[in-house]
C-alpha positions as CSV (number, residue, x, y, z in Angstrom):
1,X,282.3,250.4,-3.1
2,X,284.3,252.0,-5.9
3,X,286.8,254.6,-4.8
4,X,287.1,256.2,-8.3
5,X,284.9,256.4,-11.3
6,X,287.8,255.7,-13.7
7,X,291.5,254.9,-13.7
8,X,293.7,255.4,-16.8
9,X,297.4,254.4,-17.0
10,X,298.8,256.3,-20.0
11,X,301.7,255.0,-22.1
12,X,304.0,257.6,-20.6
13,X,303.4,255.9,-17.2
14,X,301.2,258.5,-15.7
15,X,298.2,257.3,-13.8
16,X,295.1,259.5,-13.8
17,X,292.1,258.9,-11.5
18,X,288.6,260.5,-11.6
19,X,286.4,260.5,-8.5
20,X,283.3,261.1,-10.7
21,X,282.9,261.1,-14.5
22,X,282.9,264.9,-14.5
23,X,285.5,265.4,-11.8
24,X,289.0,266.7,-12.5
25,X,291.7,264.0,-12.6
26,X,294.6,263.6,-10.4
27,X,297.8,262.4,-12.0
28,X,300.7,260.5,-10.6
29,X,303.9,259.6,-12.5
30,X,304.7,255.9,-12.0
31,X,308.2,254.6,-11.7
32,X,307.9,250.9,-12.5
33,X,310.4,248.9,-10.4
34,X,309.6,245.3,-11.4
35,X,307.2,243.5,-13.8
36,X,306.3,239.9,-14.1
37,X,303.5,237.4,-15.1
38,X,302.0,235.5,-12.2
39,X,301.0,231.8,-12.0
40,X,297.4,232.8,-13.2
41,X,298.7,234.7,-16.2
42,X,298.1,238.2,-14.8
43,X,300.5,241.0,-15.4
44,X,302.0,242.4,-12.2
45,X,304.2,245.4,-11.4
46,X,305.7,247.1,-8.4
47,X,305.8,250.9,-8.6
48,X,306.8,254.1,-6.9
49,X,304.5,257.1,-7.5
50,X,304.7,260.8,-6.7
51,X,301.0,261.4,-6.1
52,X,299.8,265.1,-5.9
53,X,297.3,264.3,-3.1
54,X,299.1,261.5,-1.1
55,X,302.7,262.3,-1.7
56,X,305.2,259.6,-2.5
57,X,303.6,256.1,-2.5
58,X,304.8,252.6,-3.3
59,X,302.5,249.9,-4.6
60,X,301.8,246.8,-6.6
61,X,299.3,246.5,-9.5
62,X,297.9,243.4,-11.2
63,X,295.9,243.1,-14.4
64,X,294.1,239.8,-14.9
65,X,294.9,237.7,-18.0
66,X,291.7,238.8,-19.7
67,X,292.5,242.5,-19.2
68,X,289.2,243.1,-17.4
69,X,290.3,243.7,-13.8
70,X,292.9,246.0,-12.4
71,X,293.8,245.6,-8.7
72,X,296.4,247.4,-6.7
73,X,297.7,247.9,-3.2
74,X,299.6,250.9,-2.1
75,X,301.1,252.6,1.0
76,X,303.0,255.7,1.9
77,X,306.6,255.5,0.9
78,X,307.5,256.5,4.4
79,X,306.2,253.1,5.7
80,X,308.9,250.6,5.7
81,X,308.6,246.9,4.8
82,X,309.1,244.6,1.9
83,X,307.1,244.8,-1.3
84,X,304.9,241.6,-1.5
85,X,304.8,239.6,-4.7
86,X,301.0,239.3,-4.7
87,X,297.9,241.5,-4.2
88,X,296.3,241.4,-0.8
89,X,292.6,242.4,-1.0
90,X,292.2,243.0,2.7
91,X,292.7,246.7,3.5
92,X,294.6,247.5,5.5
93,X,296.6,244.3,5.7
94,X,300.2,243.4,6.3
95,X,302.3,246.2,4.8
96,X,299.6,247.7,2.6
97,X,297.2,250.5,3.6
98,X,295.0,250.6,0.5
99,X,293.4,248.0,-1.8
100,X,291.5,249.1,-4.9
101,X,289.9,247.0,-7.7
102,X,288.5,248.2,-11.0
103,X,286.5,246.2,-13.6
104,X,286.5,247.2,-17.3
105,X,283.0,248.0,-18.6
């Protein structure tokens, strides 16, 4: 099941999400804490976001090497625990409360 119709991460590090194609977007400013390339060549980052609906959240994103799949885990910033160095697709699992995956059309 897809949680959102579309996700856009703008160059100014603002993430916008649409529930449906015609639905108003939510926006969250991303504060990128760390970036790296993983063993499979995917680009990863850990971020802090101030989401208008969820409040302050921490998370990790990964874009595959082909640029076709975006995955991310996130949790409330009030939940303590280390930031993992890899995506966990089980939700909830470990420290994360949300897992989302998007495929480019």
